[in-house]
VMD Tcl script that draws the C-alpha trace (Angstrom):
set ca {
  {-9.25 12.07 -3.87}
  {-11.06 14.16 -1.25}
  {-8.07 14.24 1.10}
  {-5.79 15.52 -1.65}
  {-8.33 18.18 -2.73}
  {-8.28 16.75 -6.24}
  {-11.43 17.97 -7.98}
  {-10.74 17.92 -11.73}
  {-12.56 14.96 -13.34}
  {-9.81 13.85 -15.73}
  {-7.15 14.10 -13.02}
  {-9.22 12.00 -10.62}
  {-9.93 9.41 -13.30}
  {-6.27 9.14 -14.30}
  {-5.19 8.76 -10.65}
  {-7.84 6.09 -10.04}
  {-5.84 3.62 -12.12}
  {-3.00 3.85 -9.57}
  {-5.24 2.26 -6.93}
  {-6.01 -0.84 -8.99}
  {-3.91 -3.98 -8.68}
  {-2.05 -4.66 -11.91}
  {-3.78 -7.23 -14.15}
  {-6.68 -7.62 -11.73}
  {-10.25 -7.72 -13.09}
  {-10.84 -4.05 -12.10}
  {-7.57 -3.05 -13.79}
  {-8.53 -4.84 -17.01}
  {-12.03 -3.31 -16.84}
  {-10.55 0.17 -16.43}
  {-8.10 -0.22 -19.34}
  {-11.00 -1.15 -21.65}
  {-13.01 1.96 -20.70}
  {-13.21 5.05 -22.84}
  {-12.63 7.63 -20.11}
  {-12.15 10.64 -22.39}
  {-15.72 11.93 -22.01}
  {-16.45 10.41 -18.62}
  {-17.03 12.22 -15.33}
  {-15.80 10.97 -11.98}
  {-19.37 10.27 -10.83}
  {-20.07 8.19 -13.95}
  {-16.88 6.19 -13.45}
  {-17.76 5.62 -9.81}
  {-21.27 4.39 -10.68}
  {-20.05 2.06 -13.42}
  {-17.34 0.65 -11.16}
  {-19.83 -0.12 -8.40}
  {-22.16 -1.82 -10.89}
  {-19.36 -4.16 -11.99}
  {-17.64 -4.61 -8.63}
  {-20.13 -4.56 -5.78}
  {-18.69 -3.98 -2.30}
  {-18.44 -7.20 -0.28}
  {-20.81 -7.39 2.66}
  {-19.07 -8.09 5.95}
  {-20.43 -10.94 8.04}
  {-22.08 -9.57 11.15}
  {-22.09 -11.41 14.45}
  {-25.44 -12.36 15.87}
  {-26.61 -11.09 19.24}
  {-25.94 -14.49 20.83}
  {-22.39 -14.59 19.41}
  {-21.67 -11.12 20.80}
  {-23.14 -12.09 24.18}
  {-21.03 -15.27 24.28}
  {-17.85 -13.32 23.45}
  {-18.66 -10.75 26.13}
  {-19.22 -13.47 28.73}
  {-15.93 -15.16 27.80}
  {-13.94 -11.91 28.02}
  {-11.55 -12.02 30.99}
  {-8.96 -9.74 32.54}
  {-6.81 -11.64 34.99}
  {-5.03 -10.08 37.95}
  {-1.71 -11.04 36.35}
  {-2.53 -8.91 33.30}
  {-3.32 -5.77 35.31}
  {-0.70 -3.05 35.02}
  {0.69 -4.40 31.74}
  {0.79 -2.59 28.43}
  {-0.82 -4.31 25.46}
  {-1.34 -3.44 21.80}
  {-4.89 -2.33 21.02}
  {-5.86 -0.75 17.69}
  {-2.18 -0.33 16.88}
  {-1.42 1.59 20.08}
  {0.23 0.66 23.39}
  {-2.44 0.94 26.10}
  {-2.93 -0.41 29.60}
  {-4.55 -3.84 29.72}
  {-7.61 -2.60 31.63}
  {-8.23 0.08 28.99}
  {-8.04 -2.49 26.17}
  {-10.35 -4.79 28.14}
  {-12.90 -2.00 28.65}
  {-12.80 -1.05 24.95}
  {-13.34 -4.66 23.90}
  {-16.22 -5.04 26.37}
  {-17.85 -1.80 25.16}
  {-17.55 -2.85 21.53}
  {-19.28 -6.15 22.30}
  {-22.02 -4.65 24.49}
}
mol new
graphics top color blue
foreach p $ca { graphics top sphere $p radius 0.5 }
foreach p [lrange $ca 0 end-1] q [lrange $ca 1 end] { graphics top cylinder $p $q radius 0.2 }
display resetview
């Protein structure tokens, strides 16, 4: 909504339905709502009460350390292009990014 500069409450609420999977629990919840006198902030609060965001599992310090210690860049892989974060990059750049993210 922010990226499209959509600020009108009723317009935001009506577009919200487009982001819900058809016949999913959130879709059924939304269809049962009376949105006529609702603001976007109220809808957002009620949605988060019913459908809490899922907490991602975080790796422990020892798991991160183990992954970092197991990370290898072989001489054969040097000078090759690899996919990293959806982009073609040199293998040593991908290796360094992975190492930094684990450190």
